[in-house]
Structure formats: structure tokens, C-alpha cells
VOBA-1610 file (N, C-alpha, C; in pm, whole numbers, padded with zeros to 5 digits, always signed):
BEGIN
Unk-00187+00813-05678Unk-00230+00871-05552Unk-00299+00740-05469Unk-00285+00702-05344Unk-00312+00603-05284Unk-00444+00687-05176Unk-00604+00640-05186Unk-00651+00687-05045Unk-00696+00527-05005Unk-00793+00581-04896Unk-00882+00473-04810Unk-00981+00501-04754Unk-01113+00460-04795Unk-01244+00496-04765Unk-01272+00469-04575Unk-01338+00578-04572Unk-01342+00580-04443Unk-01486+00469-04402Unk-01461+00411-04331Unk-01525+00278-04224Unk-01551+00293-04139Unk-01640+00311-04086Unk-01684+00289-03923Unk-01656+00170-03857Unk-01645+00122-03748Unk-01664-00008-03685Unk-01676+00024-03536Unk-01645-00114-03504Unk-01691-00069-03347Unk-01560-00084-03285Unk-01543-00021-03200Unk-01426-00006-03140Unk-01427+00033-02975Unk-01333-00032-02861Unk-01323-00021-02759Unk-01225+00141-02742Unk-01301+00209-02683Unk-01226+00367-02669Unk-01138+00303-02545Unk-00990+00354-02542Unk-00901+00332-02441Unk-00857+00433-02445Unk-00805+00455-02336Unk-00777+00601-02264Unk-00623+00548-02195Unk-00492+00616-02247Unk-00382+00590-02179Unk-00327+00669-02103Unk-00295+00676-01983Unk-00213+00742-01857Unk-00134+00741-01801Unk-00068+00822-01739Unk+00078+00786-01681Unk+00076+00777-01537Unk+00156+00727-01480Unk+00141+00683-01332Unk+00234+00614-01296Unk+00233+00523-01161Unk+00322+00459-01084Unk+00260+00303-00998Unk+00352+00256-00999Unk+00345+00119-00890Unk+00301+00198-00788Unk+00229+00127-00678Unk+00207+00109-00554Unk+00200-00015-00516Unk+00253-00067-00375Unk+00234-00167-00339Unk+00094-00168-00221Unk-00036-00300-00250Unk-00125-00277-00181Unk-00118-00284-00013Unk-00012-00337+00007Unk-00009-00333+00176Unk+00147-00318+00209Unk+00192-00223+00279Unk+00320-00182+00313Unk+00302-00175+00474Unk+00424-00265+00499Unk+00437-00237+00683Unk+00554-00197+00703Unk+00603-00114+00774Unk+00721-00058+00854Unk+00741-00138+00965Unk+00840-00264+01012Unk+00847-00319+01091Unk+00949-00234+01192Unk+00877-00229+01350Unk+00954-00134+01448Unk+00958-00241+01567Unk+01040-00199+01660Unk+01093-00228+01760Unk+00998-00212+01851Unk+00900-00266+01964Unk+00812-00260+02014Unk+00842-00264+02156Unk+00997-00281+02192Unk+01042-00287+02348Unk+01173-00220+02336Unk+01233-00174+02415Unk+01354-00153+02444Unk+01488-00243+02452Unk+01587-00249+02348Unk+01701-00332+02367Unk+01782-00323+02306Unk+01913-00443+02318Unk+02029-00422+02219Unk+01965-00570+02150Unk+01987-00520+01975Unk+01974-00601+01856Unk+02025-00735+01880Unk+02023-00827+01911Unk+02115-00938+01881Unk+02160-01030+01753Unk+02057-01032+01660Unk+02074-01053+01532Unk+01965-01042+01404Unk+01981-01029+01325Unk+01884-01023+01205Unk+01922-01131+01101Unk+01786-01227+01135Unk+01730-01344+01116Unk+01714-01380+00952Unk+01657-01282+00893Unk+01622-01284+00729Unk+01705-01194+00644Unk+01724-01232+00523Unk+01807-01223+00430Unk+01710-01099+00349Unk+01818-00954+00341Unk+01785-00838+00306Unk+01713-00858+00143Unk+01584-00844+00118Unk+01557-00827-00044Unk+01496-00962-00049Unk+01475-01040+00037Unk+01404-01192+00055Unk+01244-01146+00057Unk+01187-01263+00036Unk+01020-01284+00062Unk+01032-01325+00192Unk+00939-01251+00234Unk+00890-01350+00383Unk+00746-01373+00385Unk+00690-01434+00482Unk+00585-01490+00511Unk+00536-01397+00635Unk+00408-01390+00618Unk+00363-01351+00785Unk+00386-01415+00952Unk+00484-01399+01024Unk+00499-01461+01110Unk+00630-01491+01107Unk+00707-01467+01012Unk+00829-01528+00956Unk+00946-01420+01097Unk+01078-01487+01182Unk+01127-01360+01253Unk+01199-01350+01157Unk+01212-01234+01239Unk+01319-01122+01144Unk+01419-01093+01231Unk+01402-01023+01359Unk+01521-00969+01435Unk+01496-01010+01544Unk+01592-01038+01637Unk+01598-01102+01815Unk+01674-00958+01869Unk+01569-00924+01969Unk+01619-00844+02072Unk+01686-00934+02215Unk+01769-00869+02271Unk+01834-00924+02401Unk+01710-00948+02494Unk+01653-01069+02523Unk+01549-01099+02620Unk+01579-01110+02727Unk+01722-01082+02774Unk+01731-01121+02929Unk+01665-00997+03076Unk+01703-00848+03008Unk+01605-00777+03084Unk+01467-00794+03055Unk+01406-00862+03014Unk+01266-00851+02957Unk+01217-00993+03028Unk+01282-01081+03052Unk+01273-01199+03115Unk+01284-01183+03285Unk+01384-01086+03312Unk+01386-01075+03440Unk+01244-00977+03492Unk+01190-00886+03385Unk+01065-00846+03407Unk+00997-00917+03420Unk+00994-01012+03342Unk+00878-01117+03369Unk+00875-01218+03535Unk+00995-01239+03539Unk+01018-01326+03711Unk+00984-01236+03772Unk+00989-01105+03812Unk+00944-00997+03876Unk+00798-00980+03887Unk+00723-00980+03783Unk+00601-00952+03770Unk+00558-01094+03833Unk+00603-01232+03793Unk+00522-01336+03844Unk+00529-01336+04033Unk+00660-01295+04079Unk+00680-01280+04212Unk+00517-01176+04276Unk+00564-01071+04197Unk+00445-00966+04233Unk+00320-01026+04226Unk+00265-01125+04166Unk+00169-01193+04171Unk+00132-01281+04278Unk+00247-01345+04328Unk+00254-01460+04461Unk+00233-01372+04587Unk+00306-01270+04554Unk+00261-01191+04663Unk+00128-01090+04712Unk+00053-01113+04564Unk-00037-01073+04614Unk-00158-01161+04630Unk-00115-01266+04586Unk-00218-01388+04588Unk-00183-01429+04757Unk-00070-01409+04815Unk-00056-01443+04951Unk-00147-01349+05050Unk-00130-01206+04980Unk-00193-01121+05088Unk-00339-01118+05048Unk-00411-01159+04968Unk-00507-01207+04912Unk-00587-01315+05007Unk-00510-01433+05048Unk-00541-01534+05096Unk-00548-01460+05279Unk-00451-01396+05297Unk-00459-01327+05457Unk-00620-01237+05492Unk-00637-01178+05376Unk-00715-01088+05425Unk-00870-01159+05403Unk-00878-01275+05328Unk-01002-01369+05314Unk-01018-01389+05433Unk-00921-01438+05491Unk-00914-01505+05619Unk-00959-01413+05689Unk-00946-01295+05709Unk-00976-01208+05811Unk-01113-01150+05798Unk-01129-01170+05680Unk-01299-01086+05646Unk-01362-01183+05689Unk-01336-01338+05654Unk-01424-01410+05701Unk-01476-01446+05888Unk-01340-01416+05926Unk-01344-01424+06072Unk-01418-01309+06135Unk-01385-01210+06076Unk-01448-01084+06143Unk-01582-01080+06128Unk-01655-01146+05996Unk-01819-01155+05968Unk-01838-01243+06075Unk-01802-01331+06111Unk-01841-01477+06220Unk-01833-01395+06337Unk-01701-01293+06364Unk-01739-01232+06524Unk-01823-01112+06535Unk-01876-01060+06432Unk-01941-00910+06458Unk-02084-00976+06460Unk-02104-01129+06457Unk-02293-01167+06466Unk-02270-01184+06624Unk-02180-01192+06681Unk-02163-01189+06863Unk-02105-01080+06907Unk-02075-01002+06873Unk-02093-00857+06904Unk-01892-00901+06936Unk-01807-00975+06921Unk-01694-00980+06951Unk-01599-00873+06899Unk-01628-00804+06779Unk-01565-00721+06724Unk-01718-00580+06709Unk-01626-00472+06637Unk-01749-00385+06606Unk-01766-00397+06443Unk-01854-00358+06412Unk-01925-00361+06254Unk-01812-00285+06169Unk-01737-00156+06254Unk-01651-00091+06156Unk-01550-00164+06126Unk-01503-00253+06223Unk-01382-00346+06230Unk-01398-00467+06130Unk-01519-00494+06083Unk-01560-00593+05993Unk-01585-00573+05841Unk-01610-00433+05894Unk-01658-00384+05721Unk-01490-00352+05662Unk-01399-00283+05763Unk-01246-00277+05728Unk-01169-00359+05690Unk-01214-00487+05721Unk-01199-00627+05704Unk-01213-00663+05537Unk-01362-00658+05556Unk-01420-00697+05375Unk-01331-00613+05286Unk-01315-00459+05329Unk-01251-00338+05230Unk-01122-00406+05201Unk-01024-00452+05364Unk-00913-00524+05261Unk-00917-00610+05187Unk-01003-00706+05194Unk-00974-00830+05114Unk-01046-00798+04957Unk-01098-00683+04962Unk-01176-00644+04811Unk-01039-00552+04771Unk-00937-00501+04811Unk-00857-00435+04814Unk-00739-00538+04755Unk-00723-00661+04782Unk-00626-00735+04786Unk-00659-00809+04681Unk-00784-00840+04616Unk-00858-00890+04503Unk-00820-00797+04396Unk-00845-00662+04410Unk-00793-00550+04290Unk-00639-00548+04309Unk-00565-00609+04399Unk-00396-00592+04429Unk-00371-00745+04302Unk-00394-00808+04334Unk-00388-00951+04252Unk-00448-00935+04110Unk-00561-00894+04049Unk-00598-00879+03944Unk-00474-00751+03846Unk-00460-00653+03927Unk-00312-00513+03881Unk-00192-00640+03863Unk-00156-00719+03960Unk-00019-00818+03977Unk-00017-00898+03834Unk-00139-00960+03802Unk-00195-01023+03653Unk-00144-00951+03556Unk-00215-00840+03558Unk-00192-00733+03458Unk-00061-00735+03417Unk+00012-00679+03502Unk+00171-00612+03490Unk+00223-00781+03432Unk+00203-00911+03473Unk+00254-01009+03414Unk+00225-01061+03313Unk+00095-01015+03235Unk+00058-01036+03130Unk+00120-00941+03024Unk+00127-00796+03077Unk+00221-00712+02989Unk+00393-00739+02983Unk+00462-00813+03073Unk+00562-00848+03102Unk+00572-00942+02968Unk+00500-01019+02992Unk+00517-01169+02866Unk+00481-01118+02725Unk+00399-01015+02747Unk+00374-00956+02631Unk+00516-00904+02538Unk+00578-00802+02633Unk+00733-00736+02570Unk+00810-00878+02555Unk+00842-00940+02657Unk+00902-01093+02642Unk+00893-01095+02474Unk+00736-01149+02427Unk+00738-01189+02324Unk+00787-01069+02213Unk+00773-00976+02234Unk+00806-00809+02138Unk+00988-00849+02154Unk+01051-00912+02207Unk+01188-00915+02179Unk+01211-00991+02037Unk+01115-01079+02008Unk+01130-01174+01865Unk+01041-01110+01790Unk+01089-01004+01721Unk+01011-00906+01573Unk+00998-01018+01478Unk+00872-01006+01464Unk+00806-01086+01346Unk+00763-00991+01242Unk+00733-01073+01134Unk+00669-01025+00999Unk+00542-00967+01041Unk+00453-00892+01018Unk+00348-00820+01032Unk+00235-00844+00926Unk+00316-00876+00774Unk+00281-00890+00664Unk+00350-00995+00573Unk+00304-01091+00438Unk+00359-01160+00412Unk+00423-01035+00259Unk+00528-01027+00221Unk+00572-00957+00102Unk+00731-00951+00099Unk+00815-00893+00000Unk+00959-00871+00008Unk+00991-00768+00112Unk+01086-00771+00168Unk+01136-00706+00300Unk+01233-00627+00228Unk+01283-00517+00261Unk+01411-00435+00218Unk+01532-00452+00314Unk+01608-00377+00306Unk+01734-00359+00372Unk+01713-00282+00549Unk+01780-00363+00625Unk+01768-00343+00787Unk+01802-00211+00822Unk+01732-00143+00865Unk+01758+00011+00927Unk+01863-00014+01060Unk+01865-00118+01120Unk+01960-00108+01185Unk+02080-00270+01211Unk+02178-00261+01288Unk+02245-00392+01286Unk+02242-00442+01427Unk+02338-00556+01460Unk+02347-00606+01573Unk+02380-00563+01632Unk+02372-00511+01763Unk+02418-00442+01872Unk+02383-00282+01915Unk+02247-00228+01838Unk+02215-00114+01794Unk+02112-00132+01947Unk+02094-00009+02003Unk+01993-00005+02092Unk+01889+00057+02014Unk+01762-00023+02009Unk+01629+00032+01967Unk+01535+00034+02095Unk+01384+00116+02024Unk+01292+00126+02098Unk+01318+00210+02245Unk+01411+00301+02266Unk+01460+00359+02379Unk+01383+00518+02341Unk+01264+00513+02399Unk+01205+00664+02415Unk+01144+00666+02281Unk+01159+00566+02189Unk+01085+00577+02080Unk+01087+00425+01975Unk+00980+00376+01919Unk+00973+00292+01863Unk+01047+00314+01736Unk+01144+00250+01736Unk+01267+00194+01618Unk+01231+00165+01483Unk+01262+00212+01354Unk+01203+00155+01244Unk+01332+00018+01220Unk+01278-00072+01201Unk+01378-00178+01164Unk+01390-00241+00987Unk+01275-00200+00933Unk+01261-00265+00822Unk+01158-00249+00754Unk+01104-00237+00634Unk+01000-00243+00564Unk+00967-00345+00467Unk+00864-00376+00490Unk+00799-00502+00405Unk+00698-00446+00320Unk+00669-00467+00183Unk+00592-00419+00084Unk+00534-00522-00004Unk+00404-00569-00003Unk+00341-00650-00076Unk+00338-00670-00218Unk+00397-00783-00321Unk+00417-00746-00427Unk+00305-00824-00551Unk+00236-00897-00477Unk+00117-00996-00547Unk-00018-00996-00492Unk-00086-00893-00531Unk-00102-00821-00671Unk-00029-00731-00615Unk+00005-00614-00769Unk+00059-00469-00756Unk-00068-00394-00824Unk-00105-00258-00723Unk-00157-00162-00812Unk-00055-00046-00861Unk-00165-00017-00977Unk-00124+00098-01076Unk-00225+00231-01058Unk-00118+00333-00983Unk-00211+00440-00954Unk-00207+00535-01071Unk-00266+00572-01181Unk-00261+00657-01280Unk-00361+00782-01231Unk-00321+00857-01323Unk-00410+01026-01322Unk-00490+01099-01412Unk-00593+01106-01471Unk-00670+01142-01553Unk-00731+01298-01540Unk-00727+01393-01612Unk-00796+01520-01601Unk-00916+01514-01590Unk-01003+01627-01516Unk-01139+01637-01515Unk-01180+01650-01659Unk-01076+01751-01718Unk-01140+01769-01904Unk-01210+01609-01969Unk-01090+01574-01965Unk-01080+01396-02011Unk-01261+01344-01965Unk-01255+01319-01814Unk-01357+01259-01739Unk-01479+01327-01781Unk-01468+01458-01812Unk-01644+01550-01827Unk-01660+01515-01974Unk-01517+01502-02077Unk-01564+01479-02250Unk-01620+01346-02252Unk-01550+01269-02165Unk-01632+01102-02161Unk-01763+01105-02143Unk-01785+01138-02002Unk-01924+01144-01956Unk-02004+01222-02040Unk-01974+01329-02113Unk-02088+01399-02214Unk-02100+01284-02316Unk-01989+01226-02398Unk-01981+01134-02520Unk-02098+01032-02447Unk-02113+00966-02339Unk-02199+00865-02253Unk-02290+00887-02264Unk-02326+01061-02231Unk-02455+01101-02209Unk-02536+01090-02337Unk-02465+01146-02442Unk-02506+01216-02550Unk-02516+01062-02664Unk-02488+00941-02591Unk-02501+00805-02683Unk-02401+00771-02777Unk-02312+00879-02756Unk-02209+00884-02913Unk-02101+00767-02846Unk-02116+00712-02722Unk-02026+00625-02680Unk-02111+00532-02601Unk-02076+00377-02561Unk-02176+00346-02448Unk-02055+00309-02341Unk-02132+00296-02261Unk-02052+00250-02124Unk-02033+00075-02122Unk-01918+00098-02031Unk-01910-00061-02041Unk-01906-00116-01924Unk-01950-00249-01890Unk-02010-00270-01757Unk-01864-00286-01670Unk-01885-00290-01521Unk-01742-00256-01455Unk-01639-00432-01466Unk-01723-00519-01553Unk-01639-00641-01560Unk-01563-00633-01685Unk-01615-00526-01751Unk-01517-00494-01888Unk-01433-00427-01908Unk-01403-00344-01806Unk-01300-00244-01768Unk-01156-00288-01715Unk-01105-00336-01832Unk-00963-00411-01845Unk-00882-00336-01841Unk-00754-00369-01801Unk-00629-00237-01792Unk-00531-00308-01873Unk-00443-00251-01961Unk-00280-00300-01969Unk-00205-00206-01945Unk-00076-00266-01868Unk+00020-00168-01817Unk+00143-00179-01949Unk+00190-00079-01938Unk+00315-00033-02009Unk+00408-00015-01982Unk+00517-00101-01970Unk+00622-00075-01862Unk+00712+00072-01922Unk+00803+00079-01836Unk+00913+00191-01875Unk+00984+00198-02016Unk+01027+00068-02009Unk+01085+00020-02145Unk+00995+00037-02288Unk+00878+00093-02259Unk+00770+00059-02372Unk+00665-00064-02414Unk+00782-00210-02357Unk+00665-00284-02406Unk+00567-00324-02285Unk+00440-00382-02346Unk+00348-00414-02268Unk+00358-00560-02176Unk+00297-00533-02071Unk+00306-00597-01959Unk+00211-00715-02004Unk+00255-00879-02003Unk+00189-00980-02083Unk+00036-01051-02006Unk+00034-00983-01876Unk-00075-01006-01759Unk-00178-00906-01783Unk-00323-00928-01798Unk-00388-00791-01785Unk-00418-00768-01646Unk-00468-00645-01624Unk-00533-00609-01503Unk-00679-00536-01545Unk-00741-00498-01401Unk-00854-00473-01389Unk-00868-00307-01338Unk-00970-00232-01379Unk-01004-00113-01292Unk-01065-00120-01137Unk-00968-00087-01037Unk-01044-00126-00904Unk-01178+00001-00858Unk-01098+00133-00906Unk-01187+00231-00846Unk-01168+00376-00893Unk-01236+00446-00895Unk-01184+00595-00966Unk-01215+00680-00844Unk-01076+00735-00763Unk-01098+00823-00682Unk-01206+00971-00695Unk-01273+00969-00545Unk-01392+01084-00579Unk-01358+01208-00550Unk-01227+01217-00511Unk-01168+01375-00450Unk-01108+01428-00585Unk-01105+01543-00637Unk-00991+01601-00734Unk-00898+01632-00662Unk-00753+01672-00736Unk-00670+01718-00676Unk-00627+01853-00721Unk-00653+01911-00625Unk-00688+02080-00654Unk-00541+02164-00726Unk-00415+02072-00687Unk-00294+02110-00772Unk-00256+02109-00902Unk-00365+01963-00919Unk-00342+01924-01090Unk-00426+01949-01165Unk-00553+01942-01084Unk-00703+01889-01151Unk-00702+01809-01218Unk-00677+01681-01147Unk-00668+01527-01156Unk-00754+01445-01085Unk-00766+01341-01109Unk-00821+01230-01041Unk-00764+01110-01061Unk-00740+01055-00930Unk-00639+00938-00930Unk-00743+00791-00953Unk-00711+00710-01084Unk-00782+00553-01086Unk-00686+00435-01067Unk-00707+00343-00967Unk-00609+00243-00932Unk-00685+00117-01000Unk-00600+00085-01106Unk-00583-00055-01132Unk-00484-00159-01076Unk-00546-00293-01067Unk-00462-00405-00987Unk-00402-00491-01107Unk-00334-00566-01089Unk-00249-00617-01175Unk-00178-00762-01123Unk-00170-00884-01151Unk-00102-01001-01120Unk+00045-00981-01144Unk+00145-01008-01026Unk+00261-01013-01037Unk+00317-01167-00960Unk+00293-01235-01032Unk+00334-01382-00964Unk+00503-01398-00975Unk+00542-01311-01074Unk+00727-01331-01098Unk+00789-01238-01010Unk+00678-01132-00987Unk+00738-01003-00878Unk+00815-00939-00984Unk+00762-00917-01092Unk+00864-00827-01162Unk+00854-00665-01185Unk+00732-00671-01112Unk+00679-00503-01078Unk+00710-00471-00961Unk+00768-00362-00967Unk+00817-00315-00828Unk+00747-00156-00821Unk+00720-00152-00696Unk+00650+00008-00637Unk+00725+00110-00670Unk+00693+00192-00722Unk+00734+00332-00741Unk+00815+00340-00895Unk+00792+00222-00961Unk+00816+00208-01130Unk+00732+00358-01204Unk+00787+00366-01265Unk+00693+00459-01388Unk+00604+00404-01499Unk+00490+00386-01466Unk+00421+00318-01609Unk+00345+00404-01663Unk+00297+00356-01793Unk+00116+00400-01863Unk+00026+00243-01870Unk-00061+00327-01819Unk-00215+00233-01824Unk-00283+00281-01913Unk-00333+00212-01994Unk-00479+00169-02129Unk-00541+00087-02058Unk-00654+00211-02033Unk-00791+00172-01965Unk-00892+00150-02071Unk-00972+00039-02086Unk-01100+00018-02194Unk-01207+00149-02076Unk-01244+00236-02124Unk-01359+00308-02063Unk-01452+00321-02145Unk-01486+00278-02260Unk-01623+00297-02340Unk-01630+00216-02503Unk-01739+00220-02528Unk-01739+00148-02629Unk-01804+00241-02763Unk-01753+00220-02881Unk-01794+00323-02967Unk-01842+00219-03097Unk-01941+00234-03132Unk-02022+00155-03201Unk-01992+00177-03394Unk-01931+00298-03387Unk-01923+00380-03513Unk-01794+00441-03519Unk-01666+00386-03463Unk-01528+00418-03458Unk-01496+00466-03612Unk-01419+00555-03558Unk-01313+00596-03721Unk-01163+00616-03682Unk-01107+00517-03766Unk-00942+00555-03772Unk-00897+00575-03914Unk-00767+00630-03904Unk-00704+00656-04042Unk-00526+00643-03987Unk-00484+00578-04092Unk-00329+00549-04087Unk-00256+00687-04047Unk-00187+00679-03934Unk-00125+00791-03895Unk-00033+00890-04014Unk+00014+00828-04097Unk+00080+00905-04197Unk-00017+00973-04288Unk-00156+00970-04257Unk-00284+01030-04361Unk-00298+01181-04271Unk-00233+01225-04149Unk-00232+01320-04069Unk-00152+01398-04048Unk-00161+01515-04059Unk-00074+01646-04115Unk-00107+01719-03989Unk-00041+01843-03962Unk-00076+01940-03888Unk-00043+02067-03935Unk-00136+02166-03926Unk-00067+02258-03999Unk-00028+02366-03887Unk-00006+02496-03946Unk+00100+02621-03865Unk+00051+02612-03713Unk-00093+02616-03669Unk-00139+02640-03547Unk-00136+02490-03490Unk-00056+02392-03539Unk-00066+02243-03474Unk-00193+02175-03487Unk-00275+02207-03563Unk-00435+02137-03590Unk-00414+02034-03686Unk-00506+01948-03664Unk-00477+01786-03720Unk-00553+01829-03863Unk-00496+01770-03931Unk-00562+01791-04072Unk-00520+01686-04202Unk-00634+01666-04286Unk-00594+01525-04372Unk-00644+01596-04492Unk-00581+01506-04606Unk-00655+01555-04719Unk-00727+01454-04797Unk-00836+01522-04825Unk-00942+01417-04899Unk-00975+01422-05069Unk-01023+01341-05136Unk-01060+01342-05291Unk-01212+01343-05246Unk-01247+01424-05297Unk-01386+01434-05319Unk-01426+01352-05431Unk-01600+01368-05475Unk-01652+01318-05605Unk-01613+01326-05717Unk-01562+01470-05709Unk-01488+01535-05848Unk-01365+01473-05865Unk-01303+01415-05789Unk-01170+01382-05796Unk-01110+01520-05774Unk-01114+01557-05687Unk-01037+01683-05645Unk-00985+01686-05526Unk-00887+01744-05483Unk-00851+01728-05314Unk-00880+01846-05268Unk-00910+01799-05150Unk-00985+01885-05069Unk-00907+01878-04865Unk-00893+02006-04827Unk-00823+02000-04665Unk-00915+01972-04582Unk-00908+01919-04464Unk-01021+01890-04390Unk-00970+01861-04238Unk-00981+01994-04149Unk-00960+01965-03999Unk-01034+01863-03921Unk-00940+01764-03870Unk-00989+01689-03783Unk-00963+01664-03628Unk-01049+01598-03526Unk-01008+01636-03418Unk-00993+01495-03387Unk-00855+01439-03363Unk-00796+01299-03337Unk-00809+01247-03180Unk-00788+01171-03118Unk-00768+01171-03003Unk-00723+01005-02957Unk-00633+00982-02965Unk-00538+00883-02901Unk-00480+00793-03038Unk-00461+00671-03039Unk-00389+00591-03157Unk-00425+00408-03100Unk-00419+00384-03195Unk-00444+00217-03213Unk-00337+00195-03278Unk-00233+00080-03239Unk-00143+00064-03327Unk-00045+00197-03435Unk-00062+00167-03562Unk-00053+00297-03630Unk-00158+00414-03733Unk-00291+00362-03623Unk-00369+00435-03664Unk-00432+00573-03635Unk-00448+00659-03595Unk-00510+00792-03522Unk-00642+00742-03518Unk-00702+00766-03390Unk-00869+00744-03363Unk-00908+00894-03427Unk-01029+00901-03453Unk-01083+01037-03509Unk-01185+01061-03460Unk-01219+01155-03391Unk-01335+01183-03291Unk-01437+01267-03357Unk-01375+01369-03444Unk-01446+01429-03536Unk-01407+01473-03645Unk-01474+01510-03779Unk-01395+01589-03875Unk-01439+01460-04014Unk-01481+01304-03970Unk-01484+01259-04127Unk-01583+01199-04071Unk-01642+01132-04228Unk-01777+01060-04222Unk-01712+00940-04313Unk-01830+00868-04290Unk-01838+00720-04373Unk-01819+00720-04508Unk-01770+00658-04568Unk-01753+00683-04704Unk-01669+00767-04763Unk-01581+00904-04710Unk-01493+00990-04736Unk-01355+00895-04765Unk-01299+01005-04874Unk-01215+00878-04916Unk-01052+00981-04864Unk-00965+00910-04783Unk-00867+00999-04746Unk-00731+00963-04787Unk-00663+01067-04854Unk-00515+01065-04904Unk-00440+00975-04791Unk-00374+00852-04820Unk-00305+00808-04709Unk-00142+00785-04799Unk-00106+00809-04899Unk+00057+00763-04978Unk+00015+00896-05091Unk+00149+00975-05096Unk+00206+01056-05212Unk+00081+01224-05156Unk+00118+01219-05038Unk+00090+01351-04977Unk+00160+01472-05021Unk+00297+01452-05022Unk+00353+01558-05059Unk+00378+01607-05242Unk+00286+01519-05314Unk+00290+01592-05449Unk+00163+01640-05455Unk+00085+01652-05367Unk-00049+01725-05396Unk-00082+01839-05356Unk-00170+01921-05344Unk-00203+02051-05276Unk-00394+02036-05264Unk-00458+02136-05214Unk-00593+02119-05214Unk-00652+02188-05348Unk-00756+02136-05401Unk-00800+02206-05541Unk-00741+02132-05623Unk-00610+02072-05573Unk-00577+01972-05773Unk-00650+01845-05776Unk-00685+01820-05907Unk-00730+01720-05970Unk-00680+01579-06010Unk-00653+01466-05919Unk-00615+01337-05907Unk-00713+01221-05936Unk-00619+01166-05955Unk-00649+01011-05977Unk-00656+00945-05836Unk-00769+00867-05785Unk-00700+00819-05652Unk-00735+00666-05681Unk-00620+00547-05659Unk-00641+00417-05617Unk-00683+00414-05463Unk-00727+00281-05419Unk-00776+00196-05303Unk-00727+00111-05301Unk-00666+00072-05174Unk-00586-00059-05189Unk-00697-00117-05099Unk-00684-00263-05045Unk-00736-00339-04941Unk-00747-00259-04794Unk-00862-00234-04743Unk-00862-00202-04642Unk-00840-00252-04472Unk-00744-00262-04399Unk-00726-00322-04292Unk-00815-00320-04157Unk-00863-00427-04131Unk-00977-00390-04013Unk-00954-00389-03922Unk-00971-00290-03834Unk-00970-00249-03680Unk-01033-00296-03578Unk-01003-00356-03479Unk-01130-00350-03391Unk-01080-00353-03219Unk-00994-00222-03224Unk-00941-00177-03091Unk-00918-00042-03093Unk-00895+00074-03013Unk-00845+00153-02976Unk-00788+00230-02851Unk-00688+00295-02883Unk-00636+00378-02730Unk-00629+00486-02735Unk-00658+00559-02633Unk-00695+00696-02620Unk-00576+00749-02546
//
């Protein structure tokens, strides 16, 4: 019969939560002017930088609008020149009563109106030039761009802005996970009672477990905990940030995140094989008491660290837990126990 003595030790309390990867920045590339798509410049699925040319829209109609606006500016400026001279001439004539004051005021009003017409014409020209620039569609952000939503020859921007493609930033990448308010309340209560010690914000690291069950090699950090509770699930969203230099992590992927949330100076762990379940599904362990008899004890476990359960309640320092030969003993039996060397533990996963 092999037993292991309970030895409290410092543990980092880590919670494992489910969630998905999220892009920090997502931009939907849209056509800002109406026209025919002449060419898709980028390669679908490639990485693009902010300002890279993605699509070319036929600029000919827009160039014509620019030239028309330029002519409008010249016409307005010519009218301004004429009204300015008339206003100046009437201003001199009214002094010698050669024209009426009303005629002089009308000439000045015409001059002011011409100034406004020039400003309006210049604004029209500026907008026409902007529209011409929008015929060259560029990337608003850096990231990985997906498949094109339109092909060459498509009419875009007619009546509404047309989606052309989607760009998502992949470096770094966010992991959004959900934690129940019950778990958060238990953690807060443990911190308030002193059972656990809070970690500083710089210590709250995160480990990402990928879909295949392997740990992502680069560590992340917890960015924030949402303030709002999802009314349909009773959960709160926690967001972590992970470096993604190789861009292996993709938005939408299902993942698990292990978050360091507190420190337990007297944490207790036992091998997983030492924990059994009774008919009600509650965790139990078998102990060997001071008289050498087997005792059954209900315990509360919460999370694992490697192949060991983290025991929240039910065990005390020095108690001997049976870890081998469980199938041969029953509560109340007298047994002879042997204790192997205990393997030290230094962390915890919740």
C-alpha cells in the first residue's frame, strides 16, 4: 500500500477557460466611389501593409468630373474678377453721385456672391479630386487580406458602398474567453478572506492551449476583464493578448487559455489516481490514519496541474493519502503503508 503525505506548498492558482481567437483590428475594404473594377492588385490570402494598392476602379468618369470642376472654378473666378471691378467702380461713382447708393450696394453684394461661388467651385473641385483618388483602393490597415468579394468588370459603389475584401490584423492576436460569475465570486471571496493572495497586473500571464491540445510556445498577458455580464450565460469576457509573429494563430479558432489569477501560499495537490468519485459524483480520497486504518474523506478539487488534482478543501498537512492499491482496500481496514519520495509541485491549473 503506497501513500503520499500531504505537503502544502506555494502554488499559482490558474484557471483554464474556453474561448476563441479574435483579431485586434478588422477592416472591411469598401468602394467609396461608383465605377467599374479594372483590376485586383493584391494576392488573396497575403499580408498587406497600410496604404498598399488593392483595387483599381475605372478613373475616366472621375477624371472628367475633375476637369469639369476645374472649369467651374475658372468660370467662378472670371465672374469674381468682373464683379470686383464693378464693385470698385461703383464705390468711386457713388461718391460723386454718379450712381445711386442702391446700385453701389447691389454691386458689392454681387462681388460677395461671386466670392462665395468661387469657394463653392473650389470645394467641388476638391471633392472631385478626392473621388478620383478613391478610384485607387488602398489598405486602411496592415494585416492579412482575404478573398476578393468582387471581380474585374464588376460595378461597385452604385447606390451604396460595396464590400471588396476583409483585412484582419494577426500580430498580436487576442484570445477572448468567458468565466462564470460564480467562479469570479469564489475567487474574490478567497482573496478577501486571505486564503489566496492577489497577483499584480504584471504577473497575470496567460498560456494558450491550441485546438490540438498542445500549448502555444509564446506566453501572453491578460489585458482586461469586461465590466458587463452576459445576461444569457451569466459569464464575463476576459481578453488576453498573445504574440503571433509566425501568424499561426487565426481569428475564430477555438482555444483554451490558462490564466494565472492568484497565489496560494499553502496549496495542496494529490495525484489524480488518488481521487475517486462516489455514487453522487463527489470527489473522495482514501487516507491512512495514525492507527493504520483506512478512512474515506470527501474533498473538493478544482483544476489540475499536470497529473495532479488541486485540492481546495478536505485535506490537511501531514495526512497520508493512498495513491496505489486503492482497489484492494475498504474504509476501516487495517493496512501497512509505505511512502515513496514526494515529487515537488510548483504551479496549478484551474
